[in-house]
N, C-alpha and C positions, 0 to 999 in steps of 0.2 A: 346330561344336559337335556332339558325340555325344548318342546321345537319351537315355542315363543321364546325364552330366553336366545336361541342360536339365530335366532330370525332378527333378533335385538343387537348381538353380538355382530352379526354381519352388517347392519345396517349403521352402527356405529363404523364399524372399518370402511364403508362406504361414505360415511362423513368424513373419516379423517382422510381420504384421497381424495377426496373435494375441496379439503382446507389445502392441502399439498399442490394439487393443481391450481387453483387462484394465486396461490403468493409465487409460484414458479411463472404464471402469466404474468404478475406483476413486474416482476424480477425483469423478465426478458422485456415487455414492452417497456418500462418506463426504467429499468435501474434501481427502483426505488429511490431516485433521487428526481426531484423535481427541475432541477436546472436540465436536464438531459430532454425534457418534453418538448413536443413541437407538435402542432396542428396534427400530423397523421397519427404519432402515438397517443396524441388525447382520443380523437376519432377511435382508433383500433382498442384502447382500456375502456371508451364507454361501449362500444358495442358490444365487447368480452364482459362486461357487467351485464349488459342488459340480456345477455344469453345465460348467464349464471343465474340471473336472477328468476328468468323462466323456470328452469332446471328447479330451483328451490323451490317456487310457487307451486310447480306440477308436481312434485313429489310431497308436498302437502297430503293431511288425510282429506281434504276436503272441507269440512267443516267449518265454520266461520272463526272460531279460534284457531285454528290450523292457518287459517288465512292469515290471519293477525300475527301469530308467533313468525310464519314465514314473510310476513314484511317487515318485523323487528327483526330478525336475521338478516334480512337485506340491506335493512339501515345500519344493523351493527357492522357488518362487512364493509360498507360504504366509507363509515366515521375512520374504521381503523385503517383501511386503505390509505385516505387522504391522508390522516393524521403521519404515517409512514412516509409519505410522498415531501409533507414540509417538514418533516423533522429529520435533519441530518443525523448520523454515526458519532457524531459529538454536539448532540444539542439535546437537552433536557435527559441527559445521561446520569448515572450513578458510577461512581469512582470507575470511569472509562479511561480518565486521560485522553491522550491525544494518539491517534495512528500515525505512524511514519515519523514519530517522534522518540527520540531519547530520554525518559524521564528515571532514569536508574533501574528499570524491571521493578516496578511499584504498582500499576494500574492492570485492569482488565483488557487493555487495548495491547499492552505490549504482552502479555501475558499468551493473548492469541497469535500473535507477532511471532513471537519465541518459540510455539509448539511450530506453526506455518514454517518456519524457516529453518529450524534445526529436528521437527520430526521426533522431539523427545520433550519430557518435561524438564524443566530447570533443577539441577543436580544440587541447590544450594538450600541453605537454612531459609524456609518459608517464613519466619519471622522477620527474617532483612527485610521483605519485600512485599508488603502490605497486602496486596490484594491474592498472592499467588498462597496464600494458606488456603484459599478457598479448592476445594475439589475440580478437578479439570474436564468435567464433562462437557458443557457449554462452550469450553475454551476448545477442545477439539473437536466437535462439531463445525466451530466458526471456522477452524485452520483447516480441516479438511473441504470443506463446502467452499471456501475462500481460495483453495489453492486450485480447485476444479474449474471455478468461476471466471479465473485470471488468465488460464490455459483455455479456455474455450472462448474468452473476450478479452485477449493481452491489450489492446488498445484501451480498456478500464482497470489494468489492476492495480490502482490505488482508487478506483471506486468504494471505500469500505461501507458505502451506505446499502453498498448491495445484501450486505449480510442481516439488512432488517427483513429480509424476506422470510429466515429463520423466523424472528420474531414475532412478524406477522402469522406463519402458519402455526407456532405455538398458542397465542391467542385468540386465532380461531376453532383452534381444536379445545380450548378451555370452552369455549362458546359452546360448542357444539355438547360437549359432556356437559356444560349448565343445563343446558335446554335435554337431553336425557335425564336427569336430576330430574326437573318436573314432570316428568312421564312417572319415573318410579315413584313420587310422592304421591300418585294417585288423585291429587289437586282438581279442584271444581275447574271448569273451564276459564273463568275470572280470575281465579287463583293464579292458575300456571301461569295467565298470562303478567301478572303483577311479580309472579315469582323471577320469572324469565326478562323482566325490563329493569329488575333490580342488578342483575349481572350481565346483559346484554351492554347498557351505558354506563356502566360503573366507572370513574375515571382512571381508578385505579390501572382496569383493566385495557382501557382504550393506550395509555400512556404504555402499557408494557408490549402493545404491538410494535411500537419502536425502541424498547429497551435494550439494549445489548448485553447486559453484564446477566447474571446468570439466574434473576428472580424467575423472569417468565417460564423457563424450562423446568426450574422447580416446583412452581405452581401448578402446570400445567401436570405433571405428573403425580404430584400430590392429590390433585384434585379427582382425575383419573383412577388412581389406586383407590380410592374413596367408595366412588361411584361401581369401582367392578369388585369392589368387596359387599356392598350393600347388594348389587345383583346375585354375587354369588351366597349369599346369605337366604337370597329370597327362590332360590332352586328349589325344588323338590329334591332331586340327586344333585347334589353339590358337586360343581367340575371341580377336578384337581388342576388341570390346565386353568381353569379360571382364577385359582387361588394364585398358582406361579405367576398369572398374569400381575395379580396384586402386587405380588413379592419384587417384580422386574420392576414396576412405578414406583414403588417406595423404596430398594435401591439404586435405582435409577437417579430420582430425586433429589436423595442424599449423597449420589455422586456428582450434581448439579450444584446443591447447597446443603449441607447438612442439616440444617432448621428442618428442612422438609421431613425430616424424620419425625414431626410432631405428629404429623397425620396419622402414625403408627398407634400411637393414643385411641381415638372411637374407632381405628381397623380393629387393633387388637380385641376389645372391647366386644366387637362384631363375631371374630375368630372365638372369645371365649364363650359367648353366648352358644355358639352353634356347636361347641364340645359340650356342653353340660345340658344340651338339648339333645344330643346325640347317644343312643343305646351302641355305636360301635367307636368305642373312646378310642381303643388302640391302634384304628384306620387313621384316626384324627391325630394321633400324637406324631405318626410316620409321616403325614402329610404337612404337619408345622414345623417337624424337624427340617423335611424339604424345604418349605417355605423359608426359614432361616440360613438353610445354605445358600441359596440364591439372594435373600436381601442382604444380608449381614456383610458378605464379601463386596458387593457392589456399593453398599451406601457405606462402607469403614476402611477400607483399601488402605485409601491416601492418606487418612488421618494417623493409621497404623504405621506406613509408610516413613510419615512425618516424625513419628514417635520413634520408630527403630533408629533413624539417620541423624535425627539432631534433636531426640526429647522434648519435642513437641507435646504439648499435654492434647488431648481428643479433642476436647473441646473449646481448644484454643480459638479465639477471635480477635482479630487488632484491631487495636485502639487508634483513631483520629491523631493527627500531629496537633498538640494543641500547645506546640512552641508557633507554631504558624498560625494556628486559628484558636486562643485563648478563648474568643467568646463561647466554644463550644462544648466550656466546661461548664456545668450545672455544682454549684454547692452543697455541701452537706447542710439537710434542712429537716423538718418535722416529715414524717412520712405523709400527713394528711395532707401537707401544701403542695404536694405533686399532682394531688387532683381537687384541689379546692382552692388552690389561690387563683384569682382573676382579673385582670386590669394589662394597661399598658404597661410594655416590659416584662411582662409574665410569660416566659418561653420556655419554663420550666413543668407547665400546667402537662400532664400527659392525655387528659382526656382534650384539652382543646386542640393540642398541639398534632395530635396522631389524627380526628377529625378534619383539618386545615389539612394534614398531609394527603389523608384520603381522597379530596378533592381535587387539590392542586400539585400533588409531589414534592413539594418543596418548592418548587416555584412562584416568584412572587409578581404578581399582577396589579399589584393596586395602583403603581405608577401610570396605567392607564387608564383614561377614564370609561371606557365602554366596558373594557374586559374588569374591571373592579366592581362597576356595578352588579356585572351578571354573574361575576365570582360571588358577591354576597348572597344573590340568589340562590346559586349553586349550593354555598355554605351551610346557607339556614335549610334549605328543602332536605338535603343529607342529615343534616343535625335532628331536624325533626322526624323523618325517616328511622334515624337511628334506635330515637326514642320509642317508636311506635313498634318496631323490633322489640326492644327490651318488655314493653306493654304484653305482646301478642305472646313471647316467650312466656310470660308467667299466667295467663288464660289460659295456653295449651296446657302446661302442667296442672291447673286446676280442673281443666276439661275432658282431657285426652292423653293420656300418661301412655300414648303408645310406643314402638319399637324405634321410628324414627325418628320421634320425638328426642328422645333419650339421647340416639346417635349426636343431633344435631347440639345437644347441649353438652355432651361431652366433648364436642369440636371445637364449640365457644370457650368452654371452659381450659382445654388443653392449650389450645390458641392461647387465650387472652393470658393466663394465669404465667406460660411462658413469657411473653411478652412484658408483663408487667414486672417481672423477674430480671430480664433483659436489660430494661428500661434502669432499676437500679443498680444493677450489676457495673452496669456500663453509662454511669451516669454523665452523658455528653448531649446536646439537643439533636443530634444526627440520629441517636439510637431512636428517637420517636416518631416513626414511620408506618405508615399504615402496610407500606410493602413487604413489612415483615410480618403480618397478619392478613396475606390476601385471602386462604381459605374460609375465613370467618363469613365472608360473602355467601357462600353456600350455604350456611346455617341463616344467615341474616334472610336470603331467599326463601330458604321454606318457612320460617314466621310469618315474612310480608304474605305469601300464597296461602299460608294457613289462615289468613285474617277472614278473609271471605265466609269460612265457615264456621268459625268458633269465638268469632271476636264478639262484643257489644257493638252494636250498629252504629254508634261514633267512633270507637277505636275503629272501626273499619273503615269507614268513610275515611279518617283523617289519613290514614294508611295508604288508601288508596289516592287521595289526592296526593299525598306526598311524594309516594312513588312516580305517579304521572309527570307533577311539577320537575321531578329531578331527573327523569330520563328525559324529558323535553329540554331542559335547562342544559345539562349534560352535552347533549349533540351539540346544542348553539355555541356553547362555550370551545367545545374541543373543535368544531368548524371553524372558529375565529382566532385560536390560539397563534397562528402564522400571522395574522397581523402586528404583533407585538414585536416577532424577529424581524 
């Protein structure tokens, strides 16, 4: 490993440690629960945030762009922290059910509580218990974390909001890795700022800061795995330990949610390219065998267990209860209608439903006038930004077909291809959710940042305007969501 790469790795480790410190600080001071706040707690939180912000600014590179990036980071942390405080453990969640409530062992909350109370996995056919088909990493972490929390704070033994300290940590680590990506891409200062804005204030990543299901953890590992793979490839002397780090990220991501394994497609391409470029192919074969020996057992042991015990297919995905929710069924129709049908009552268009889910995460805000108006602007700006990303991708392929461009295109193709297949294999309205393709944000950020270098002037200006409007409106929207509650 070169000295420069060692420094980068060490600094990322410092960033991760800082994310952990802030998340624990928020938990200790607030309990991640707005109702537990008093004037003293608020004062301590503000003072702590001011100190944390000062450290972020001081650790910047001192350039104008560096200071702007530091301010973006501070604002992103503030929005995520505020979101966690006003969002409870049973608010704006996916398939969580309710804590301290028996719902027949079907939801993520019961999955966590079962491991917490029994110290083992459920030994029953997972197809009979809906969300229990998911690998258990997030649920194990939550159970261990909450078990320690309630011993240290017995008076708060039912404050399940405390688990959001974990989600906040995952979201902040994802943010830190995304910022590292902008440096890895060697963008212009303005391009780096645009790319970082795209990630820092993306609504889905803000929502993930308070989400207790397995999405935030799996996304964190997937994005971190891709980043480490890119760093590994760029090294003059590629580190075996870093390659094992990639294997751990992919394996642990799959142990949180099997679909995290899609990130293995661009990572696999990077590894293949490194193999064919190397003169020491036997060494790479041995390293890749070690990679699989780490990654595959971590990522697939739970699915193999379920297949052995109950013959559950490895790729099994639970279907929604259409008896209770018949409106989720999407009737058979021509392929093109799933993409080109528009209008009132059309809830099966994959494009429009995914765009809507990307900014609102499936929630409905149109009944509140202020939130509806801001929401329309947020959706419009994100739609324009998405269109500019597509055009910037095309321009990038025409003008600069570099390695990073190829990796990001493969990432988009793998994620979107898998997602479209998923939407048709499971024809339900709930299937169309941006949370299934969050790693595409990284590719979107790359093409947004590259627009400052390679895109025509008009396209570059539209991209910049859409990015700034999207970021500002996203901040405003997610600082006001609590008024709807």
